[in-house]
C-alpha positions as CSV (number, residue, x, y, z in Angstrom):
1,M,54.2,-61.0,-4.9
2,S,53.3,-57.4,-6.0
3,R,51.0,-55.3,-3.9
4,A,48.5,-55.1,-6.8
5,K,48.3,-58.9,-7.0
6,A,48.0,-59.2,-3.2
7,A,45.2,-56.6,-3.2
8,L,43.4,-58.5,-6.0
9,I,43.6,-61.7,-4.0
10,E,42.2,-60.0,-0.9
11,V,39.4,-58.5,-2.9
12,A,38.6,-62.0,-4.4
13,Q,38.3,-63.4,-0.9
14,F,35.6,-60.9,0.0
15,I,33.4,-62.0,-2.9
16,P,31.7,-64.9,-1.0
17,I,30.6,-62.8,2.0
18,I,29.6,-59.9,-0.2
19,S,27.5,-62.2,-2.3
20,F,25.8,-63.4,0.9
21,A,25.2,-59.9,2.3
22,L,24.0,-58.3,-1.0
23,P,20.4,-59.5,-0.8
24,F,20.1,-58.2,2.7
25,I,21.6,-54.8,1.8
26,V,19.1,-54.5,-1.1
27,A,16.2,-55.6,1.1
28,G,17.3,-53.3,4.0
29,E,16.8,-56.0,6.6
30,V,18.6,-59.1,7.8
31,D,16.9,-62.4,8.7
32,L,19.2,-65.3,8.8
33,S,16.3,-67.7,9.3
34,T,15.3,-67.1,5.6
35,A,18.8,-67.0,4.2
36,G,19.0,-70.5,2.7
37,T,19.4,-69.5,-0.9
38,S,22.0,-66.8,0.1
39,F,23.9,-69.4,2.1
40,Y,23.9,-71.9,-0.9
41,V,25.1,-69.3,-3.4
42,A,27.7,-67.8,-1.1
43,A,29.0,-71.2,0.0
44,A,29.5,-72.3,-3.6
45,V,31.4,-69.1,-4.3
46,A,33.4,-69.6,-1.0
47,V,34.4,-73.2,-2.0
48,A,35.5,-71.9,-5.5
49,V,37.5,-69.0,-4.0
50,I,39.1,-70.8,-1.1
51,G,39.7,-74.0,-3.2
52,G,41.2,-72.1,-6.1
53,L,43.6,-70.0,-3.9
54,T,44.5,-73.1,-1.8
55,A,45.3,-75.0,-5.0
56,K,47.6,-72.2,-6.1
57,G,49.3,-72.1,-2.7
58,V,48.3,-68.5,-2.0
59,Q,48.3,-67.2,1.6
60,Q,44.7,-66.3,2.4
61,N,43.1,-63.9,4.9
62,P,42.2,-66.1,7.9
63,I,39.1,-63.9,8.6
64,L,37.8,-64.4,5.1
65,V,38.5,-68.2,5.2
66,G,36.6,-68.3,8.5
67,S,33.7,-66.4,6.9
68,G,33.8,-68.9,4.0
69,V,33.6,-71.8,6.4
70,W,30.7,-70.1,8.2
71,L,28.9,-69.8,4.8
72,I,29.5,-73.5,4.1
73,L,28.2,-74.4,7.5
74,G,25.1,-72.3,6.9
75,A,24.5,-73.9,3.6
76,L,24.8,-77.4,5.2
77,G,22.4,-76.3,8.0
78,F,19.8,-75.1,5.5
79,A,20.3,-78.2,3.3
80,A,20.0,-81.0,5.9
81,V,21.6,-80.3,9.3
82,Y,18.7,-78.5,10.8
83,P,20.2,-78.0,14.3
84,L,23.1,-76.2,12.7
85,E,20.7,-74.0,10.8
86,A,18.8,-73.2,14.0
87,L,22.0,-72.4,15.8
88,I,23.2,-70.0,13.1
89,S,19.8,-68.4,12.8
90,Q,19.6,-67.9,16.6
91,T,23.1,-66.7,17.2
92,Q,23.3,-64.5,14.1
93,A,26.7,-62.8,13.8
94,A,28.1,-64.5,17.0
95,S,28.2,-67.8,15.0
96,L,30.2,-66.0,12.3
97,F,32.8,-64.8,14.8
98,A,32.9,-68.1,16.6
99,V,34.0,-69.8,13.3
100,I,36.4,-66.9,12.5
101,L,38.0,-67.3,15.9
102,A,38.3,-71.1,15.5
103,V,39.8,-70.8,12.0
104,G,42.1,-68.0,13.3
105,V,43.3,-70.3,16.2
106,G,43.8,-73.1,13.6
107,F,45.9,-70.8,11.4
108,T,47.9,-69.7,14.4
109,A,48.6,-73.3,15.3
110,T,49.4,-74.6,11.8
111,A,50.1,-72.0,9.2
112,R,53.4,-70.2,8.9
113,G,51.6,-66.9,8.6
114,G,49.4,-67.4,11.6
115,F,46.1,-65.5,12.1
116,I,47.8,-62.3,10.8
117,G,48.5,-64.0,7.5
118,M,52.2,-63.0,7.2
119,P,54.2,-66.1,6.2
120,E,57.3,-64.1,5.4
121,A,57.6,-62.4,8.8
122,E,59.7,-63.6,11.7
123,P,57.9,-66.2,13.9
124,A,57.9,-63.9,16.9
125,I,56.1,-61.2,14.9
126,V,53.6,-63.7,13.5
127,R,52.9,-65.0,17.0
128,M,52.4,-61.5,18.5
129,G,50.1,-60.4,15.6
130,S,48.2,-63.7,15.8
131,I,47.6,-63.3,19.6
132,I,46.3,-59.8,19.0
133,M,44.0,-61.1,16.3
134,I,42.7,-63.9,18.6
135,V,41.9,-61.4,21.3
136,L,40.2,-59.1,18.9
137,A,38.2,-62.0,17.3
138,A,37.1,-63.1,20.8
139,A,36.1,-59.5,21.6
140,A,34.1,-59.4,18.3
141,L,32.4,-62.7,19.3
142,G,31.5,-61.3,22.7
143,W,30.2,-58.0,21.1
144,A,28.1,-60.0,18.6
145,F,26.4,-61.8,21.5
146,V,25.6,-58.5,23.3
147,A,24.6,-56.4,20.3
148,Q,21.0,-56.9,19.2
149,D,21.4,-55.3,15.7
150,I,23.2,-57.6,13.3
151,R,24.7,-54.7,11.4
152,L,26.2,-53.3,14.6
153,G,27.0,-56.7,16.1
154,G,28.2,-58.3,12.9
155,G,28.9,-56.0,10.0
156,L,30.8,-53.4,11.9
157,P,33.1,-55.7,13.8
158,F,33.7,-57.8,10.7
159,I,34.9,-54.7,8.9
160,L,37.0,-53.5,11.8
161,L,38.6,-57.0,12.3
162,N,39.7,-57.0,8.6
163,V,41.0,-53.4,8.8
164,I,42.9,-54.0,12.0
165,R,44.4,-57.2,10.5
166,R,45.6,-55.2,7.4
167,V,47.0,-52.4,9.6
168,L,48.8,-54.8,11.9
169,S,50.2,-56.5,8.9
170,R,51.6,-53.2,7.6
171,Q,52.8,-52.1,11.0
172,L,54.5,-55.4,11.6
173,G,56.3,-55.4,8.3
174,G,53.9,-57.1,5.8
């Protein structure tokens, strides 16, 4: 796959989380307890993006798949599973990183590309990169619990996790 096509696929995977964050960016404040509509819209976009790429057999960014799953869980919480909505509202970004970590562990255990998303790499490289990503996702989860500001505790580590995954992929040969 060409670098341009790979970059386009990566950008497409950011659309769900960006569609979720955009209203908060415009408003200048984040309150997940009032985010029902944002969760519904972003979850629908996530289902379309993840489903479409999965149907085409495209290797996806596990972090962005995890954020898509979190958006879907948030939509379910606001729609009918109220304990889930309360959990997401109370834990803020920590719930996002808990889902990303769980999805990353799942990718590591089942997907050829692991958490690093490199199916063409040697298994030892995938394993090493995946372990690094698991540790970093766990650190982001811990940081999100400690940080009081959702931008500092959620937005910044989310960006850093994605950048580090991309840098690791390049450094490890992807």
